[in-house]
C-alpha positions, 0 to 999 in steps of 0.5 A: 527516557531523558527528561528535562526538568525546569524546577525553582530551588526547593526542598523537592529538587532532592526528591525529584531527583531521587524519583525521576532517575529510576527504571533507566530514565535519566532526569536533568534538573535545572534550577537556574534560568541560564542552566535550563536555557543551555539545556534546551539547545539539546535535541535528545529530551523526550519529555519536560517536567516544568514547574509553573512557578519557574524561574518565578511566578511572573516569568514561567510563562516565558519559560514555557514559551521558550521550551515549545520553541526550542522543543516543537513536539516534546511534551511539557508536563506542568506542575502548578501549586493549588493555590495557583489554579488561575495561572494554570488556565493560561498554560493550558490554553496555550498548549500544555500537554498536561499537569499535576497539582503540587500538594505541600505534602510533596506526594505529588512527585510519586505520580510524576514518573507515570505521568511522564511516561504517559505524556511520552507515549501519547505523543508517540502515539500521535506521531505514529498516527500521523506517519500512518495517515501521510502514508495512507495518503501516499498509497492512495495517491499511488493507487490512483495513479495506477488505476488511471492508466486502466481503461474504463470502456473496452472496445467491442468489435465483430460479434466479440465483447470484452470486459475488464476488472481490476481490484487493488489488495485489501488486508485487514491490519487490525481485525476490523479495518481493510487497508487498500494497497497500491500495486502493479496490476494492469490491463488494457485493450485497443483496436489496431484496425477493423479485424484486429483487436489487442488485449494485454494483462500485466504484472509488475513485482512488488508493490507500492511506488516501484510497482506503479512506476514499473507499470507506467513505464511499460504502459507508456511505451506500449502506448508509443509503439502499439501502431508499428507493423509487427508480424506477430505478438512475440515480435512485439513483446521482443520489442517491450522486453528489450527496452524494459530491460534498459529501463533503471525504473523497472529493473531497480532492486531486481524488478520485472513484469509479467504480460500476456499479449494477445491479438484477436482477429475478429474475422478469422476467429483466431487469438494468437498471444505471447506470455512472458512469465504470466499465467496462461489463458482459459477457453470456455466452451459455452456449449459443453462448459468444458474449460482448456488451458491454452498453451503449455507450461514450456511456451511460458517466456521470462518475465520482461526486463530479466534477459535482453534478447530473450526470443518470445514465443508466439502461440495461437488458438481458434476461438469457437462460437459460443465461447469466453476467453479468460486472462488474468494476474495471478492475484486471482488464483493465489488468494487463500484463507488466513489460516491456511497454506498460502500454497496448498489452500490458495484458490488456484486455477481449479477454483477460477475454473470452477467459478467459470463452470458455475457463471456459464449462464450468466451475462459476461459482466455478471460472470466476471463478478462471480470469478472475483467473488469466489476468489474473495470468499476463500479469504474469509473476508480478510482481503486478497494479498496481491491486487487482481487484474482480469479480462473476459472476451466473449464470442457470441 
């Protein structure tokens, strides 16, 4: 610590010099008001030790006020003589961090270095708490911004029901309290016409402001061009990718977005989709409880904003009666126990499939809740490390 000391001339000065310059600490002791005033102009002090009789009993409060003004946020430890308790109260009421009583034998000097260290650590802890609270407020603001683009109500059409759910990542940081993180997940659904329903799920790389702004950029772009006539989902995703490749917000620090963009024809009961670096959808036959991964790994294109001009593929499949389709972000499958291997022990596609099978007889909303519950259980209460978005479509 760098310690500034304001102390009237006294036999204690030599002992202070000896006792405070230990353990890597450096103390500058000022006995003259002009010397002390000059020292206040420095900005590298960690703590101040001030005699409440410096430079005199009558003017010491002025030295205290000058110290507070010149060194805001630096703790001031006062040393008061035992017969000046009333004088001490004035300093305490005006913000003195802590104090020690000066006994006539000078034994109080033995306590000073511990008190100064404690004052310094206390202020550091308070500063860290303030920073943590401000960061928490920022994260909360970013999270609310991200969640503002996630729809509350999803459209139903021609015997199809759609539900969606988003959960931010939660990390237990101190063994007790959960911290809700901001991320870059997103889902949306909208009607193009009487027979065509669009569903999409996206996931921006990273977390926090960067991921949120990437998703907001894509959301805004999709909303701008969604009513344009595209021959298929691949043409739409090609356009989105080419435009995002020109976005500094998304591409900064190697950023990208994965997306699955689906268009459901509710009259023909067919769905076509295009996948850009995203998990493939799962189709559940509620009659047999058989679950199929739709598409193949080689039909997954590059994530968006990685390469301009990439040609994405359009895939299609029939949606049979009494079936469900699940599209999701990787936060669902990548949940893992805190003591396990993040890859080997994660919930995985197998866990999702088992949860879907278990939810077969449940209403769609309850089935969604069960899938999230099973994914969360594997974390043993420690929270998923990635935010998660899921959409389920049911043909009745």
